[in-house]
C-alpha positions as CSV (number, residue, x, y, z in Angstrom):
1,M,2.6,-28.5,2.6
2,K,6.1,-27.5,3.3
3,K,7.0,-27.9,-0.4
4,T,4.0,-25.6,-1.4
5,I,5.1,-23.0,1.1
6,L,8.7,-23.1,-0.2
7,V,7.6,-22.7,-3.8
8,M,5.3,-19.8,-2.9
9,A,8.1,-18.1,-1.0
10,I,10.5,-18.5,-3.9
11,L,8.0,-17.0,-6.3
12,V,7.2,-14.0,-4.1
13,Q,10.9,-13.4,-3.4
14,T,11.6,-13.5,-7.2
15,L,9.0,-10.8,-7.8
16,A,10.3,-8.7,-4.9
17,N,13.9,-8.9,-6.1
18,A,12.9,-7.5,-9.5
19,Q,11.5,-4.4,-7.7
20,L,14.3,-4.2,-5.2
21,T,17.0,-3.7,-7.8
22,D,16.4,0.1,-7.7
23,S,15.8,0.3,-4.0
24,I,18.8,2.6,-3.4
25,K,17.0,5.3,-5.3
26,R,13.4,4.3,-4.4
27,V,13.6,3.8,-0.6
28,V,13.7,6.9,1.6
29,P,16.1,6.2,4.4
30,L,14.4,7.1,7.6
31,K,15.6,6.4,11.1
32,G,12.1,6.2,12.5
33,G,10.1,4.8,9.6
34,L,9.8,1.6,7.4
35,N,8.7,0.9,3.9
36,F,8.8,4.5,2.9
37,R,9.4,4.6,-0.8
38,D,9.0,6.6,-4.0
39,V,6.4,5.2,-6.4
40,G,8.2,6.8,-9.3
41,G,10.4,5.3,-12.0
42,Y,8.2,2.6,-13.3
43,K,7.9,2.2,-17.1
44,T,4.4,2.4,-18.5
45,T,2.9,0.4,-21.4
46,D,2.8,3.6,-23.6
47,G,6.5,4.2,-23.3
48,K,6.5,6.7,-20.4
49,E,7.8,6.7,-16.9
50,V,6.1,7.4,-13.6
51,A,7.6,10.7,-12.3
52,W,10.1,10.5,-9.4
53,G,9.7,12.6,-6.3
54,K,6.0,13.2,-6.6
55,V,4.2,10.3,-4.9
56,Y,5.4,8.3,-1.8
57,R,4.0,5.3,0.1
58,S,4.9,4.3,3.7
59,A,4.2,2.4,6.8
60,A,3.4,4.2,10.1
61,I,5.2,7.5,10.6
62,D,4.5,8.1,14.3
63,K,8.1,7.4,15.3
64,L,9.9,9.7,12.8
65,T,12.9,11.6,14.2
66,D,13.3,15.4,13.8
67,D,15.7,14.6,10.9
68,D,13.2,12.4,9.3
69,V,10.5,15.1,9.4
70,S,13.0,17.6,8.0
71,L,13.7,15.2,5.1
72,L,10.0,15.0,4.3
73,D,9.9,18.8,4.3
74,K,12.8,19.0,1.9
75,K,11.1,16.5,-0.4
76,G,8.1,18.8,-0.5
77,I,5.8,16.2,1.2
78,H,3.2,18.5,2.7
79,T,0.1,16.5,1.8
80,V,-0.5,13.2,3.6
81,V,-3.4,10.7,3.5
82,D,-3.7,8.2,6.3
83,F,-5.7,5.0,5.7
84,R,-5.7,3.9,9.4
85,G,-8.8,3.8,11.5
86,V,-9.8,6.5,14.0
87,A,-8.5,4.5,17.1
88,E,-5.5,3.3,15.1
89,S,-4.4,6.8,14.2
90,K,-5.1,8.2,17.7
91,A,-2.9,5.6,19.3
92,A,0.1,6.5,17.1
93,P,-0.3,10.1,15.6
94,D,1.7,11.0,12.6
95,R,4.8,13.1,12.9
96,L,4.7,15.6,10.0
97,P,6.3,18.8,8.8
98,Q,4.5,22.0,9.9
99,N,1.6,23.1,7.8
100,T,1.0,19.6,6.3
101,D,-2.4,19.0,4.7
102,Y,-3.3,15.9,6.7
103,T,-6.4,13.7,5.8
104,L,-7.5,10.7,7.8
105,S,-9.4,8.4,5.5
106,P,-10.5,5.5,7.8
107,A,-13.2,3.8,5.8
108,G,-13.4,0.2,6.8
109,S,-10.2,0.4,9.0
110,D,-12.1,0.5,12.3
111,S,-13.4,-3.0,11.5
112,I,-10.0,-4.6,11.0
113,P,-9.6,-7.7,13.2
114,N,-7.9,-7.3,16.6
115,P,-5.2,-9.8,17.5
116,A,-7.7,-12.3,19.0
117,Q,-9.9,-12.2,15.9
118,M,-6.9,-12.4,13.7
119,V,-5.7,-15.6,15.4
120,K,-9.2,-17.1,14.8
121,L,-9.0,-16.2,11.1
122,L,-5.5,-17.4,10.7
123,K,-6.5,-20.8,12.1
124,E,-9.4,-21.0,9.6
125,G,-7.0,-20.1,6.8
126,G,-7.3,-17.6,3.9
127,F,-7.1,-14.6,6.2
128,L,-5.7,-12.2,3.6
129,E,-7.8,-13.6,0.9
130,K,-10.9,-12.5,2.9
131,F,-9.3,-9.1,3.6
132,Y,-8.8,-8.5,-0.1
133,G,-12.2,-9.8,-1.0
134,T,-15.6,-8.4,-0.3
135,D,-14.5,-5.9,2.4
136,A,-11.8,-4.4,0.2
137,V,-14.3,-3.8,-2.6
138,K,-16.9,-2.5,-0.2
139,Y,-14.7,0.2,1.3
140,S,-12.3,1.1,-1.5
141,G,-14.4,4.0,-2.9
142,D,-14.6,5.8,0.5
143,R,-11.1,4.8,1.6
144,F,-9.2,5.8,-1.5
145,R,-11.3,8.7,-2.9
146,P,-9.5,11.4,-0.7
147,L,-6.1,10.3,-2.0
148,F,-7.1,10.7,-5.7
149,V,-8.8,14.0,-5.1
150,K,-5.5,15.2,-3.6
151,L,-3.5,13.7,-6.5
152,L,-5.7,15.6,-9.0
153,V,-5.3,19.0,-7.3
154,L,-1.7,18.7,-5.9
155,D,0.6,21.6,-6.8
156,N,3.2,20.5,-9.3
157,K,6.0,21.7,-7.0
158,E,4.7,19.6,-4.1
159,A,4.7,15.8,-3.3
160,I,2.2,13.6,-1.6
161,M,2.5,10.6,0.7
162,Y,-0.1,8.0,1.9
163,H,0.2,5.3,4.4
164,C,-1.4,2.9,6.8
165,T,0.3,1.0,9.7
166,G,2.4,-1.5,7.8
167,G,2.3,0.3,4.4
168,R,1.4,-3.0,2.7
169,D,-2.3,-3.9,2.4
170,R,-4.4,-0.7,2.3
171,T,-1.4,1.2,1.0
172,G,-0.6,-1.6,-1.4
173,M,-4.1,-1.5,-2.9
174,A,-4.0,2.3,-3.3
175,T,-0.6,2.0,-5.0
176,A,-2.0,-0.7,-7.4
177,L,-4.9,1.6,-8.4
178,F,-2.6,4.6,-8.9
179,L,-0.1,2.6,-11.1
180,Y,-3.0,1.0,-13.0
181,I,-4.4,4.4,-13.9
182,L,-0.9,5.4,-15.2
183,N,-0.7,2.3,-17.5
184,V,2.0,0.5,-15.5
185,P,2.1,-3.2,-16.4
186,Q,0.4,-5.7,-14.1
187,K,3.7,-7.5,-13.5
188,T,5.3,-4.3,-12.3
189,I,2.3,-3.5,-10.0
190,E,2.7,-6.9,-8.4
191,E,6.5,-6.5,-8.0
192,D,6.0,-3.2,-6.2
193,Y,3.2,-4.8,-4.1
194,V,5.1,-7.9,-2.8
195,A,8.3,-5.9,-2.1
196,S,6.7,-4.9,1.2
197,N,7.5,-8.5,2.3
198,T,11.2,-7.6,2.2
199,Y,11.0,-4.0,3.4
200,L,9.0,-5.1,6.4
201,K,10.9,-8.2,7.2
202,K,12.3,-6.9,10.5
203,M,8.8,-5.7,11.7
204,N,7.1,-8.9,10.5
205,K,9.4,-11.0,12.7
206,G,8.2,-9.2,15.7
207,M,4.6,-9.8,14.8
208,M,4.8,-13.4,13.7
209,A,6.2,-14.9,16.8
210,P,3.3,-13.7,19.1
211,L,0.7,-14.7,16.6
212,A,2.2,-18.2,16.3
213,K,2.2,-18.5,20.1
214,M,-1.4,-17.4,20.4
215,S,-2.7,-19.5,17.6
216,G,-0.7,-22.7,18.1
217,L,0.4,-22.6,14.5
218,S,4.1,-22.6,13.5
219,Q,5.8,-19.4,12.6
220,E,6.3,-20.7,9.1
221,Q,2.6,-21.2,8.7
222,I,1.9,-17.7,10.0
223,E,4.5,-16.2,7.7
224,N,2.9,-18.0,4.7
225,E,-0.6,-16.8,5.7
226,M,0.5,-13.2,6.1
227,A,2.9,-12.9,3.2
228,L,1.8,-10.7,0.3
229,K,1.4,-12.7,-2.9
230,P,0.6,-11.5,-6.4
231,E,-2.7,-13.4,-6.2
232,L,-4.0,-11.0,-3.6
233,I,-3.7,-7.9,-5.7
234,R,-5.2,-9.8,-8.6
235,S,-8.1,-10.8,-6.4
236,F,-8.6,-7.2,-5.4
237,F,-8.8,-6.1,-9.1
238,A,-11.0,-9.1,-9.9
239,G,-13.4,-8.1,-7.1
240,L,-13.7,-4.6,-8.5
241,K,-14.3,-5.9,-12.0
242,T,-17.0,-8.3,-10.7
243,Q,-18.8,-5.6,-8.7
244,Y,-18.5,-2.8,-11.2
245,G,-17.9,-4.4,-14.6
246,S,-14.4,-2.9,-14.9
247,I,-11.8,-1.0,-12.8
248,E,-12.6,2.0,-15.0
249,H,-16.3,1.8,-14.0
250,F,-15.3,1.6,-10.4
251,L,-13.1,4.7,-10.7
252,Q,-15.9,6.6,-12.4
253,Q,-18.7,5.5,-10.1
254,E,-17.0,5.5,-6.7
255,M,-14.1,8.0,-7.1
256,G,-15.4,10.4,-9.7
257,I,-12.4,9.6,-11.9
258,G,-13.5,9.4,-15.6
259,P,-11.5,9.8,-18.8
260,K,-10.8,13.5,-18.2
261,E,-9.4,12.9,-14.7
262,I,-7.4,9.9,-15.8
263,N,-5.8,12.1,-18.5
264,I,-5.0,14.7,-15.9
265,L,-3.3,12.1,-13.7
266,R,-1.3,10.7,-16.5
267,K,-0.1,14.1,-17.6
268,K,0.9,15.1,-14.0
269,Y,2.6,11.9,-12.9
270,T,4.2,10.4,-16.0
271,K,6.9,11.8,-18.3
């Protein structure tokens, strides 16, 4: 068991390191925020590059300082989509520049397990596999549609940011879909996805110890259960393909994104 956990940890860290090489340019240094990064710079399969300074992903932004908010303003981030649930967002309201176009898109988030339920699921095993399975497919259309509507109509001089609490699961799935549309290779999508393990390391330590104490599992077991792995984003994509026949059919049916809209997104967000 320990050997398997070690091998998985090495694999995940290898993928994360590949993405972290450009972290100085990618990560937005905030005093009151974590995992806030530019989604730009990735090479596409058709020889282009995702535009820098247009699309950002983040963890919770309720603790941003005045300087942080000013930085968002300077970067032109005046459109924000929040994937948290209603209660989740009320408990920790976003701090945003004035006149920000804010959209709460809580589909499925109000049914996310509370700590006691999470402990039960962790004991059973496969917690994240379940999260990325049926429920992810069920809620993805309603959850991510507002983001892609905003992406389509966003002014070329402006930027957009989307987030959840940790900026890893719901935000990770949204990023994977966005990069998929732009023809970013699967390997790169996975590298961006698992990088949250590193960017959130400090926050994760504060979460894992209480969960270990409540569950009776070791912290190592909890960390392995909660770590983002490439298989999770592959499972998410596979679920969409199983339900809709293809990711493109999902985009068309649930998001209203067909060939015309995909072409618009590629023109706007790649160079």
